[in-house]
C-alpha positions in Angstrom: -52.5 112.3 -202.1 -49.1 110.6 -202.1 -47.8 113.1 -199.4 -50.8 112.4 -197.1 -50.2 108.6 -197.4 -46.5 109.0 -196.6 -47.3 111.2 -193.6 -49.8 108.6 -192.3 -47.2 105.8 -192.7 -44.6 107.8 -190.9 -47.0 108.5 -188.0 -47.9 104.8 -187.7 -44.2 103.7 -187.7 -43.4 106.4 -185.1 -46.1 105.1 -182.8 -44.8 101.5 -183.1 -41.3 102.6 -182.1 -42.4 104.1 -178.7 -43.0 101.9 -175.7 -44.8 103.6 -172.7 -43.9 102.0 -169.4 -46.0 103.4 -166.6 -45.4 102.7 -162.9 -49.1 103.1 -162.4 -50.2 100.7 -165.0 -48.4 97.7 -163.6 -48.0 98.5 -159.9 -51.3 96.8 -159.0 -49.9 93.6 -160.4 -46.5 93.8 -158.7 -44.9 94.9 -161.9 -42.5 97.4 -160.4 -39.6 94.9 -160.6 -40.2 94.5 -164.3 -40.0 98.2 -165.0 -36.9 98.6 -163.0 -35.3 95.6 -164.6 -36.1 97.0 -168.0 -34.5 100.3 -167.0 -31.4 99.0 -165.2 -30.8 95.6 -166.8 -32.3 95.7 -170.2 -32.7 92.4 -172.2 -30.7 91.9 -175.3 -33.9 92.1 -177.3 -34.7 95.5 -175.8 -31.2 96.7 -176.6 -31.6 95.6 -180.2 -34.9 97.5 -180.5 -33.3 100.6 -179.0 -30.5 100.3 -181.5 -33.2 100.3 -184.2 -34.8 103.5 -182.8 -37.3 102.4 -180.2 -37.9 104.9 -177.4 -39.2 103.8 -174.0 -41.2 106.3 -171.9 -40.8 105.6 -168.2 -43.8 107.1 -166.4 -43.9 107.8 -162.6 -40.6 106.4 -161.5 -38.8 107.6 -158.4 -36.1 110.2 -159.0 -33.5 107.9 -157.4 -34.2 105.3 -160.1 -34.0 107.9 -162.8 -30.7 109.3 -161.4 -29.2 105.7 -161.2 -30.2 105.1 -164.8 -28.7 108.4 -166.0 -25.4 107.4 -164.3 -25.2 103.7 -165.2 -27.1 103.5 -168.5 -25.8 106.7 -170.1 -25.2 104.9 -173.5 -29.0 104.4 -173.7 -30.0 107.9 -172.8 -31.3 108.6 -176.3 -33.7 105.7 -176.0 -35.2 106.7 -172.7 -37.7 109.4 -171.7 -38.9 110.1 -168.2 -42.2 111.7 -167.3 -44.0 112.5 -164.1 -40.9 111.6 -162.0 -41.7 111.3 -158.3 -39.5 113.2 -155.8 -39.6 112.5 -152.1 -40.9 115.2 -149.8 -40.4 115.9 -146.1 -42.8 114.0 -143.9 -43.1 111.1 -146.3 -44.8 110.7 -149.7 -43.8 112.0 -153.1 -44.3 115.1 -155.2 -44.7 114.3 -159.0 -43.3 116.5 -161.7 -45.9 118.2 -163.8 -44.6 117.6 -167.4 -47.7 119.2 -169.0 -47.1 122.8 -167.8 
């Protein structure tokens, strides 16, 4: 029983250490600026949380923003995860990565 309790605790702590930031979830409220600021100009509190092991999952960002972060925030790369990245396509619009295949 002790092993099961330990595994449950580890699972809960891992869940707390992950922050999912979705372009879709805040776009309706004009939150795009907040997501990009968090990505490109993180607050000192976010940096401290990342140093303690927090991972932020950025969902649905444009590939240009991901590339910029990779170039300018390389020291934070271990604390960032990008899913469903949007790539521009000819004729306008975007194509989204399918990270579930």
